[in-house]
C-alpha beads as a LAMMPS data file, in Angstrom:
LAMMPS data file: protein, C-alpha beads

65 atoms
64 bonds

1 atom types
1 bond types

-500.0 500.0 xlo xhi
-500.0 500.0 ylo yhi
-500.0 500.0 zlo zhi

Masses

1 110.0

Atoms # bond

1 1 1 401.135 -291.619 -224.228
2 1 1 402.190 -291.319 -220.730
3 1 1 405.018 -289.254 -218.475
4 1 1 407.414 -291.604 -219.320
5 1 1 407.069 -291.352 -222.977
6 1 1 408.966 -287.943 -222.691
7 1 1 412.226 -287.618 -221.931
8 1 1 414.894 -284.622 -221.298
9 1 1 417.264 -284.234 -224.147
10 1 1 419.850 -285.833 -221.258
11 1 1 418.021 -288.441 -220.212
12 1 1 416.891 -289.337 -224.331
13 1 1 420.767 -289.385 -224.654
14 1 1 421.388 -291.721 -221.923
15 1 1 419.346 -294.196 -222.978
16 1 1 419.839 -294.006 -226.638
17 1 1 423.946 -293.899 -226.077
18 1 1 424.437 -290.723 -227.656
19 1 1 425.711 -287.709 -226.721
20 1 1 422.896 -284.552 -225.632
21 1 1 424.128 -282.245 -228.086
22 1 1 422.983 -284.753 -230.634
23 1 1 420.130 -284.647 -229.772
24 1 1 419.490 -281.446 -228.948
25 1 1 421.122 -280.539 -232.698
26 1 1 417.926 -282.331 -233.552
27 1 1 415.588 -280.403 -232.001
28 1 1 416.841 -277.513 -232.922
29 1 1 417.292 -278.225 -236.570
30 1 1 413.697 -279.387 -237.013
31 1 1 414.423 -283.264 -237.033
32 1 1 411.601 -283.865 -234.719
33 1 1 407.651 -283.172 -235.710
34 1 1 406.035 -280.847 -233.474
35 1 1 404.330 -283.915 -231.893
36 1 1 407.789 -285.268 -230.749
37 1 1 409.521 -282.885 -229.321
38 1 1 408.909 -279.052 -227.740
39 1 1 411.510 -276.333 -226.101
40 1 1 410.316 -275.678 -222.492
41 1 1 409.639 -272.276 -221.890
42 1 1 411.137 -271.871 -218.353
43 1 1 413.422 -269.587 -218.210
44 1 1 415.540 -268.187 -220.978
45 1 1 417.410 -270.940 -221.814
46 1 1 414.816 -273.254 -221.948
47 1 1 414.977 -277.250 -222.493
48 1 1 414.312 -279.515 -224.559
49 1 1 411.410 -282.448 -224.658
50 1 1 411.060 -285.163 -226.898
51 1 1 409.239 -288.328 -227.145
52 1 1 410.446 -291.808 -227.107
53 1 1 408.984 -292.094 -230.406
54 1 1 410.226 -289.364 -232.254
55 1 1 413.657 -290.793 -230.529
56 1 1 412.544 -293.977 -232.031
57 1 1 411.878 -292.832 -235.154
58 1 1 414.953 -291.015 -235.732
59 1 1 417.359 -292.973 -233.837
60 1 1 416.128 -296.801 -233.870
61 1 1 414.844 -298.913 -231.418
62 1 1 415.423 -298.443 -227.574
63 1 1 418.528 -300.390 -226.590
64 1 1 418.663 -302.699 -224.367
65 1 1 419.662 -301.505 -220.917

Bonds

1 1 1 2
2 1 2 3
3 1 3 4
4 1 4 5
5 1 5 6
6 1 6 7
7 1 7 8
8 1 8 9
9 1 9 10
10 1 10 11
11 1 11 12
12 1 12 13
13 1 13 14
14 1 14 15
15 1 15 16
16 1 16 17
17 1 17 18
18 1 18 19
19 1 19 20
20 1 20 21
21 1 21 22
22 1 22 23
23 1 23 24
24 1 24 25
25 1 25 26
26 1 26 27
27 1 27 28
28 1 28 29
29 1 29 30
30 1 30 31
31 1 31 32
32 1 32 33
33 1 33 34
34 1 34 35
35 1 35 36
36 1 36 37
37 1 37 38
38 1 38 39
39 1 39 40
40 1 40 41
41 1 41 42
42 1 42 43
43 1 43 44
44 1 44 45
45 1 45 46
46 1 46 47
47 1 47 48
48 1 48 49
49 1 49 50
50 1 50 51
51 1 51 52
52 1 52 53
53 1 53 54
54 1 54 55
55 1 55 56
56 1 56 57
57 1 57 58
58 1 58 59
59 1 59 60
60 1 60 61
61 1 61 62
62 1 62 63
63 1 63 64
64 1 64 65
């Protein structure tokens, strides 16, 4: 895995043409495995990070750009 395989929910949503809230809710509800998503613990809010493999498993192949 390389750094390009890890995305914020904002980046992932943009690539997969989804609302960020859709990806974030999937993270919060445990749809992704612990290997596919985790919450960044910087500050009180924290951001979710997801892998491209997790996005492919949940939402299908990465759309063409």
